[in-house]
C-alpha positions in Angstrom: 1.5 12.2 33.3 0.8 12.7 37.0 -2.2 14.9 36.1 -3.6 12.4 33.7 -3.5 9.6 36.3 -4.9 11.9 38.9 -7.8 13.0 36.7 -8.4 9.3 35.8 -8.5 8.3 39.5 -10.9 11.1 40.5 -13.2 10.5 37.5 -13.5 6.8 38.4 -14.1 7.7 42.0 -16.9 10.1 41.2 -18.4 7.7 38.7 -18.6 5.1 41.4 -20.5 7.5 43.6 -22.7 9.0 40.8 -23.9 6.0 38.8 -25.0 3.3 41.4 -27.0 5.5 43.6 -29.2 7.0 40.8 -28.1 10.6 41.7 -28.7 11.7 38.1 -32.4 10.7 38.4 -32.8 12.2 41.9 -31.3 15.5 41.0 -33.0 15.9 37.6 -35.5 18.4 39.0 -33.2 19.8 41.7 -32.5 23.4 40.5 -29.7 23.9 43.1 -27.3 21.7 41.0 -26.8 22.9 37.4 -25.5 20.3 34.9 -23.9 17.9 37.5 -22.4 15.7 34.8 -20.6 18.7 33.3 -19.6 19.8 36.9 -17.9 16.5 37.5 -16.0 16.5 34.2 -14.9 20.2 34.4 -14.4 20.5 38.1 -12.1 17.5 38.3 -9.9 19.0 35.6 -9.9 22.4 37.3 -9.2 20.9 40.7 -6.3 18.8 39.5 -4.7 21.6 37.5 -5.2 24.1 40.3 -3.8 21.7 42.9 -0.8 21.0 40.7 -0.1 24.7 40.0 -0.5 25.7 43.7 1.8 22.9 44.9 4.6 23.7 42.5 4.0 27.4 42.7 4.4 27.3 46.5 7.6 25.3 46.1 8.9 27.8 43.5 8.0 30.8 45.7 9.8 29.3 48.7 12.9 28.7 46.7 12.8 32.2 45.2 12.2 33.8 48.6 15.3 32.1 49.9 17.5 33.0 47.0 16.4 36.7 46.7 16.4 37.2 50.4 20.0 36.2 50.6 20.8 38.4 47.6 19.0 41.5 49.1 20.9 41.1 52.3 24.2 40.8 50.5 23.8 43.8 48.2 22.5 46.2 50.8 24.9 49.0 51.8 26.7 48.5 55.1 25.5 51.8 56.4 21.8 50.9 56.0 19.6 49.3 58.7 20.1 45.5 58.5 17.3 43.9 56.3 16.0 47.2 55.1 15.8 46.2 51.4 14.2 42.9 52.3 11.6 44.7 54.5 10.8 47.1 51.7 10.5 44.3 49.1 8.3 42.2 51.5 6.0 45.2 52.3 5.6 46.0 48.6 4.7 42.4 47.8 2.1 42.1 50.6 0.5 45.4 49.7 0.4 44.5 46.1 -1.2 41.1 46.9 -3.9 42.7 49.1 -4.8 45.3 46.3 -4.9 42.6 43.6 -7.1 40.4 45.8 -9.4 43.2 46.6 -9.8 44.2 43.0 -10.3 40.7 41.7 -12.5 39.1 44.4 -15.6 39.4 42.2 -14.0 37.5 39.3 -14.4 34.2 41.0 -18.2 34.8 41.3 -18.4 35.9 37.7 -16.4 32.8 36.6 -18.9 30.5 38.4 -21.8 32.4 36.9 -20.3 32.1 33.5 -20.1 28.3 33.9 -23.6 28.2 35.0 -25.0 30.4 32.2 -22.9 28.5 29.7 -24.4 25.2 30.9 -27.9 26.6 30.7 -27.3 27.8 27.2 -25.9 24.4 26.1 -28.8 22.6 27.8 -31.3 24.8 25.9 -29.6 24.2 22.6 -29.7 20.5 23.3 -33.4 20.6 24.2 -34.2 22.4 21.0 -32.2 19.9 19.0 -33.8 16.9 20.7 -37.3 18.4 20.3 -36.8 19.7 16.8 -39.8 17.9 15.4 -42.1 19.3 18.0 -40.7 22.8 17.4 -41.3 22.4 13.7 -44.8 21.0 14.2 -45.9 23.7 16.6 -44.1 26.4 14.5 -42.5 27.7 17.7 -39.3 28.8 16.1 -39.6 32.4 17.2 -40.3 31.4 20.8 -37.3 29.1 20.8 -35.0 31.7 19.3 -36.1 34.2 21.9 -35.5 31.7 24.7 -32.0 30.9 23.3 -31.2 34.6 22.9 -32.3 35.2 26.5 -29.9 32.5 27.7 -27.1 33.9 25.5 -27.8 37.4 26.8 -27.1 36.1 30.3 -23.7 34.8 29.1 -22.9 38.1 27.3 -23.8 40.3 30.3 -21.6 38.1 32.5 -18.7 38.4 30.1 -19.0 42.2 29.9 -19.0 42.3 33.7 -15.8 40.2 33.8 -14.2 42.5 31.1 -15.0 45.6 33.2 -13.4 44.0 36.3 -10.2 42.9 34.5 
Protein backbone atom coordinates (compact mmCIF):
# COMPACT_ATOMS: atom_id res chain seq x y z
CA UNK A 1 0.00 0.00 0.00
CA UNK A 2 2.89 2.33 0.81
CA UNK A 3 4.41 1.72 -2.62
CA UNK A 4 1.12 2.44 -4.41
CA UNK A 5 0.69 5.76 -2.60
CA UNK A 6 4.33 6.64 -3.19
CA UNK A 7 4.05 5.91 -6.95
CA UNK A 8 0.81 7.91 -7.09
CA UNK A 9 2.43 10.91 -5.40
CA UNK A 10 5.52 10.86 -7.63
CA UNK A 11 3.48 10.37 -10.81
CA UNK A 12 1.28 13.36 -9.96
CA UNK A 13 4.38 15.41 -9.12
CA UNK A 14 6.06 14.69 -12.46
CA UNK A 15 2.81 15.22 -14.37
CA UNK A 16 2.54 18.70 -12.81
CA UNK A 17 6.07 19.43 -14.02
CA UNK A 18 5.71 17.79 -17.43
CA UNK A 19 2.35 18.94 -18.79
CA UNK A 20 2.06 22.70 -18.05
CA UNK A 21 5.48 23.62 -19.38
CA UNK A 22 5.11 21.90 -22.77
CA UNK A 23 8.24 19.83 -22.19
CA UNK A 24 6.83 17.12 -24.46
CA UNK A 25 6.77 19.56 -27.38
CA UNK A 26 10.18 21.07 -26.59
CA UNK A 27 11.89 17.71 -26.30
CA UNK A 28 10.29 16.08 -29.32
CA UNK A 29 13.39 16.59 -31.45
CA UNK A 30 15.91 16.35 -28.59
CA UNK A 31 17.75 13.05 -29.17
CA UNK A 32 19.37 13.09 -25.71
CA UNK A 33 16.10 12.03 -24.08
CA UNK A 34 14.57 8.82 -25.37
CA UNK A 35 10.86 8.23 -24.75
CA UNK A 36 10.47 10.64 -21.80
CA UNK A 37 6.88 9.57 -21.13
CA UNK A 38 8.00 5.96 -20.78
CA UNK A 39 10.95 7.08 -18.66
CA UNK A 40 8.63 8.81 -16.19
CA UNK A 41 6.29 5.83 -15.92
CA UNK A 42 8.96 3.14 -15.63
CA UNK A 43 11.57 5.07 -13.67
CA UNK A 44 9.09 6.05 -10.96
CA UNK A 45 8.20 2.39 -10.51
CA UNK A 46 11.86 1.36 -10.44
CA UNK A 47 12.78 4.17 -8.04
CA UNK A 48 10.01 3.37 -5.58
CA UNK A 49 10.68 -0.39 -5.65
CA UNK A 50 14.45 0.06 -5.35
CA UNK A 51 14.14 2.57 -2.50
CA UNK A 52 11.76 0.29 -0.64
CA UNK A 53 13.99 -2.75 -1.14
CA UNK A 54 17.15 -0.87 -0.15
CA UNK A 55 15.59 0.59 2.99
CA UNK A 56 14.20 -2.66 4.32
CA UNK A 57 17.21 -4.61 3.04
CA UNK A 58 19.52 -2.35 5.06
CA UNK A 59 17.35 -2.76 8.15
CA UNK A 60 17.37 -6.56 7.69
CA UNK A 61 21.15 -6.59 7.17
CA UNK A 62 21.78 -4.60 10.35
CA UNK A 63 19.56 -6.90 12.41
CA UNK A 64 21.21 -10.02 10.95
CA UNK A 65 24.68 -8.58 11.52
CA UNK A 66 23.87 -8.06 15.19
CA UNK A 67 22.38 -11.52 15.65
CA UNK A 68 25.08 -13.46 13.78
CA UNK A 69 27.94 -11.43 15.27
CA UNK A 70 26.74 -12.35 18.74
CA UNK A 71 26.38 -16.01 17.71
CA UNK A 72 29.89 -16.16 16.16
CA UNK A 73 31.47 -14.68 19.24
CA UNK A 74 29.62 -17.15 21.49
CA UNK A 75 30.41 -20.34 19.51
CA UNK A 76 34.08 -19.58 18.96
CA UNK A 77 36.54 -21.75 20.94
CA UNK A 78 38.02 -20.14 24.05
CA UNK A 79 41.57 -20.82 22.85
CA UNK A 80 41.10 -18.82 19.61
CA UNK A 81 41.86 -15.15 19.15
CA UNK A 82 38.79 -13.11 20.28
CA UNK A 83 36.58 -12.23 17.29
CA UNK A 84 38.48 -14.51 14.87
CA UNK A 85 35.36 -16.14 13.38
CA UNK A 86 33.68 -12.75 13.05
CA UNK A 87 36.76 -11.32 11.30
CA UNK A 88 36.94 -14.25 8.88
CA UNK A 89 33.22 -13.95 8.06
CA UNK A 90 33.51 -10.18 7.58
CA UNK A 91 36.58 -10.52 5.32
CA UNK A 92 34.86 -13.20 3.22
CA UNK A 93 31.76 -11.01 2.85
CA UNK A 94 33.69 -7.89 1.83
CA UNK A 95 35.84 -9.77 -0.70
CA UNK A 96 32.77 -11.49 -2.16
CA UNK A 97 30.97 -8.16 -2.52
CA UNK A 98 33.94 -6.55 -4.26
CA UNK A 99 34.25 -9.45 -6.73
CA UNK A 100 30.50 -9.45 -7.52
CA UNK A 101 30.52 -5.66 -8.01
CA UNK A 102 33.53 -5.88 -10.33
CA UNK A 103 31.95 -8.65 -12.42
CA UNK A 104 28.50 -7.04 -12.63
CA UNK A 105 29.39 -3.37 -13.14
CA UNK A 106 28.59 -3.50 -16.87
CA UNK A 107 25.11 -4.95 -16.26
CA UNK A 108 23.74 -1.54 -15.25
CA UNK A 109 24.88 -0.04 -18.55
CA UNK A 110 23.41 -2.94 -20.51
CA UNK A 111 20.12 -2.61 -18.62
CA UNK A 112 19.91 1.08 -19.52
CA UNK A 113 20.76 0.33 -23.14
CA UNK A 114 18.11 -2.41 -23.19
CA UNK A 115 15.48 0.10 -22.07
CA UNK A 116 16.65 2.54 -24.71
CA UNK A 117 16.68 0.01 -27.54
CA UNK A 118 13.32 -1.36 -26.43
CA UNK A 119 11.87 2.14 -26.56
CA UNK A 120 13.29 2.71 -30.02
CA UNK A 121 11.81 -0.57 -31.24
CA UNK A 122 8.36 0.22 -29.78
CA UNK A 123 8.47 3.74 -31.23
CA UNK A 124 9.33 2.32 -34.66
CA UNK A 125 6.49 -0.20 -34.42
CA UNK A 126 4.12 2.61 -33.44
CA UNK A 127 5.32 4.77 -36.35
CA UNK A 128 4.72 1.95 -38.83
CA UNK A 129 1.27 1.37 -37.34
CA UNK A 130 0.36 5.07 -37.46
CA UNK A 131 1.61 5.46 -41.02
CA UNK A 132 0.26 2.16 -42.32
CA UNK A 133 -1.59 3.78 -45.21
CA UNK A 134 1.52 5.61 -46.39
CA UNK A 135 3.60 2.44 -46.14
CA UNK A 136 1.01 0.57 -48.20
CA UNK A 137 0.67 3.37 -50.76
CA UNK A 138 4.43 3.66 -51.24
CA UNK A 139 4.88 -0.12 -51.11
CA UNK A 140 7.73 0.32 -48.65
CA UNK A 141 7.03 -2.82 -46.67
CA UNK A 142 10.51 -4.21 -47.22
CA UNK A 143 12.23 -1.00 -46.10
CA UNK A 144 10.05 -0.82 -42.99
CA UNK A 145 10.73 -4.47 -42.18
CA UNK A 146 14.47 -3.87 -42.54
CA UNK A 147 14.25 -0.84 -40.25
CA UNK A 148 12.26 -2.80 -37.65
CA UNK A 149 14.69 -5.73 -37.90
CA UNK A 150 17.60 -3.33 -37.39
CA UNK A 151 15.99 -1.99 -34.20
CA UNK A 152 15.33 -5.53 -33.03
CA UNK A 153 18.92 -6.57 -33.76
CA UNK A 154 20.09 -3.85 -31.34
CA UNK A 155 17.82 -5.35 -28.68
CA UNK A 156 19.02 -8.87 -29.41
CA UNK A 157 22.72 -7.95 -29.30
CA UNK A 158 22.23 -6.15 -25.99
CA UNK A 159 20.46 -9.20 -24.54
CA UNK A 160 23.31 -11.48 -25.69
CA UNK A 161 25.88 -9.21 -24.03
CA UNK A 162 23.86 -9.33 -20.81
CA UNK A 163 23.66 -13.13 -20.93
CA UNK A 164 27.44 -13.37 -21.38
CA UNK A 165 28.05 -11.15 -18.34
CA UNK A 166 25.61 -13.05 -16.15
